[in-house]
C-alpha positions in Angstrom: -1.6 -21.4 -18.5 -4.0 -21.9 -15.5 -2.2 -22.9 -12.3 -3.7 -25.3 -9.8 -2.6 -26.2 -6.3 -3.6 -29.7 -5.0 -3.4 -30.1 -1.2 -3.7 -33.8 -0.7 -1.8 -36.2 1.6 -2.5 -39.4 -0.4 0.3 -39.1 -2.9 -1.2 -41.7 -5.4 -4.4 -39.7 -5.6 -2.6 -36.4 -5.9 -0.4 -37.7 -8.7 -3.4 -39.1 -10.5 -5.2 -35.8 -10.3 -2.0 -34.0 -11.5 -1.6 -36.3 -14.5 -5.1 -35.8 -15.7 -5.1 -32.1 -15.2 -1.7 -31.7 -17.0 -3.2 -33.6 -19.9 -5.7 -30.8 -20.1 -3.0 -28.2 -20.2 -3.1 -27.1 -16.5 0.0 -26.4 -14.5 -0.2 -28.4 -11.3 1.6 -28.2 -8.0 1.1 -30.6 -5.1 1.5 -30.1 -1.3 1.0 -33.0 1.1 0.9 -31.0 4.3 -2.0 -28.8 5.2 -0.1 -26.0 6.8 2.4 -25.7 4.0 -0.4 -26.0 1.5 -2.2 -23.1 3.1 1.0 -20.9 3.1 1.4 -21.6 -0.6 -2.3 -20.9 -1.3 -2.0 -17.5 0.4 1.3 -16.4 -0.9 1.3 -17.7 -4.5 -1.1 -17.1 -7.4 -3.3 -20.0 -8.3 -6.4 -20.2 -10.5 -7.9 -23.0 -8.3 -7.3 -25.0 -5.2 -8.2 -28.8 -5.0 -8.4 -29.4 -1.3 -8.6 -32.7 0.6 -10.4 -32.6 4.0 -8.3 -34.9 6.1 -4.7 -33.5 6.1 -1.7 -33.6 8.5 -0.9 -30.2 10.0 -4.2 -28.5 9.3 -7.5 -29.9 8.0 -9.3 -28.8 4.9 -12.1 -27.0 6.7 -9.6 -24.6 8.4 -7.6 -24.2 5.2 -10.7 -23.3 3.2 -11.8 -20.8 5.9 -8.4 -19.0 5.9 -8.1 -18.9 2.1 -11.6 -17.4 1.9 -10.6 -14.6 4.2 -8.3 -13.2 1.6 -9.0 -14.8 -1.8 -12.0 -15.6 -4.0 -10.4 -18.3 -6.2 -12.4 -21.5 -6.8 -11.9 -24.2 -4.2 -12.9 -27.8 -4.8 -13.1 -30.0 -1.7 -12.2 -33.7 -1.9 -13.1 -36.2 0.7 -13.6 -39.9 1.4 -16.5 -39.0 3.6 -19.9 -39.1 2.0 -21.8 -37.5 4.9 -23.9 -34.5 3.9 -22.8 -32.6 7.0 -19.3 -32.4 5.8 -20.4 -31.2 2.4 -22.7 -28.6 4.0 -19.9 -27.5 6.3 -17.4 -27.2 3.5 -19.7 -25.3 1.2 -20.7 -23.1 4.1 -17.0 -22.2 4.6 -16.8 -21.0 1.0 -15.9 -24.0 -1.0 -17.3 -23.9 -4.6 -17.8 -27.6 -5.0 -17.4 -30.9 -3.2 -16.5 -34.3 -4.6 -16.2 -37.6 -2.8 -13.6 -40.4 -3.3 -13.5 -42.5 -5.4 -14.3 -40.3 -8.3 -13.7 -40.3 -12.0 -10.6 -38.3 -13.0 -12.5 -37.0 -16.1 -15.3 -35.7 -13.8 -12.7 -33.9 -11.7 -11.2 -32.3 -14.8 -14.6 -31.3 -16.0 -15.5 -29.6 -12.7 -12.1 -27.8 -12.6 -12.6 -26.4 -16.1 -16.2 -25.3 -15.3 -15.2 -23.5 -12.1 -12.2 -21.8 -13.6 -14.3 -20.7 -16.7 -17.0 -19.4 -14.4 -14.5 -17.5 -12.2 -12.8 -15.9 -15.2 -16.2 -14.7 -16.5 -16.9 -13.1 -13.2 -13.5 -11.5 -13.0 -13.9 -10.3 -16.6 -17.3 -8.7 -15.9 -15.9 -7.1 -12.8 -12.7 -5.9 -14.5 -14.3 -3.0 -16.2 -13.2 0.0 -14.2 -15.5 2.5 -12.9 -15.7 5.9 -14.6 -13.7 8.1 -12.1 -12.6 11.7 -12.1 -9.6 12.4 -9.8 -7.9 15.8 -9.2 -6.0 17.1 -6.3 -7.4 14.8 -3.7 -11.0 14.9 -5.0 -12.3 11.6 -6.4 -15.7 11.4 -8.2 -16.8 7.9 -8.9 -19.4 8.5 -11.6 -20.3 4.8 -11.9 -20.9 4.3 -8.1 -22.1 7.9 -7.6 -19.7 8.4 -4.7 -17.4 11.3 -3.8 -14.2 11.2 -1.8 -12.0 14.0 -0.5 -8.5 12.8 0.5 -10.0 9.3 0.7 -12.8 10.3 3.0 -16.2 9.7 1.5 -18.6 12.6 1.5 -22.4 12.4 1.4 -24.1 14.1 -1.6 -27.7 14.5 -2.6 -28.6 13.5 -6.1 -28.6 17.1 -7.5 -25.4 18.0 -5.7 -23.6 15.0 -7.2 -25.0 15.7 -10.7 -24.0 19.3 -10.5 -20.4 18.5 -9.3 -20.0 15.8 -11.8 -21.2 18.0 -14.7 -18.8 20.8 -13.8 -15.9 18.4 -13.2 -16.6 16.6 -16.6 -16.3 20.0 -18.3 -13.2 21.5 -16.7 -12.3 25.2 -17.3 -15.6 25.9 -19.0 -17.6 28.8 -17.6 -21.3 28.0 -17.2 -23.9 30.5 -16.3 -26.4 29.8 -13.5 -29.1 29.5 -16.1 -27.2 26.9 -18.1 -26.5 24.9 -15.0 -30.1 25.0 -13.9 -31.3 23.8 -17.3 -28.7 21.1 -17.4 -29.1 19.7 -13.9 -32.8 20.4 -13.3 -33.8 19.8 -16.9 -35.9 22.9 -17.1 -35.7 26.6 -17.7 -34.9 28.8 -14.7 -38.2 30.7 -15.0 -36.4 33.6 -13.4 -35.3 31.7 -10.2 -31.7 30.4 -10.2 -31.0 30.8 -6.5 -31.1 27.0 -6.2 -27.9 26.8 -8.2 -26.1 29.1 -5.8 -27.4 27.1 -2.8 -26.2 23.9 -4.3 -22.7 25.3 -5.2 -22.4 26.5 -1.6 -23.3 23.0 -0.2 -20.9 21.3 -2.6 -18.0 23.7 -1.6 -18.7 23.0 2.1 -18.0 19.3 1.4 -15.1 19.4 -1.0 -13.2 22.6 -0.4 -10.5 23.0 2.3 -11.3 26.8 2.4 -14.6 27.8 1.0 -13.4 31.4 0.9 -10.7 30.4 -1.5 -12.1 27.5 -3.5 -9.6 25.3 -5.4 -12.2 23.4 -7.3 -15.3 25.4 -8.2 -14.4 28.9 -9.0 -16.9 31.8 -9.2 -16.6 34.0 -12.3 -18.3 37.1 -11.1 -21.1 38.3 -13.3 -21.0 35.1 -15.3 -21.3 31.9 -13.4 -19.0 29.0 -12.3 -16.2 26.8 -13.6 -14.4 23.8 -12.4 -10.6 24.5 -12.2 -8.0 21.9 -13.2 
């Protein structure tokens, strides 16, 4: 069940909002004080915040700003003021929507449903995890094409990244230089495979603690290379 926090000092309005939202199967909590409302918004899990502008303790603008510093949940600002400057300011601080009093409770419910649905779609689309290879402090993010060694990002050229990723995606398999050249450069070596050796050397300089005793890319003398796991 989606959980909503209403931060509103006019109890009659807050209770009306609560009644209509609960009829639409939302779980609703109310806080009448701005500072306490902010603390709950930051420490508890809510799917949406309905936030009045004029509050005791802390106004809605400041609350919106502080919530946005740490959370991306939808925020609907509510105010008796109809001035565009307040709407612009509120939206500029990160509010998702702005509604002025008096308003139709059914319109409020419709807006809440729309914003929560939109947020859930965004979260759902972002929830798919990146394709990542991790082993002994080495992290290869294949989706983002980024490499980290002990959480420190290393800069890789396109071919260096492709070569490292190919080897790490096929652990313990020995590849000849000719095979690697054809796989990464998409062509036959034509008798020149030195570029593979050069790229392996550069990769080792970036990921190995001791290039003389590599723990990731192992040289199989007379054959080629393999990624050790």
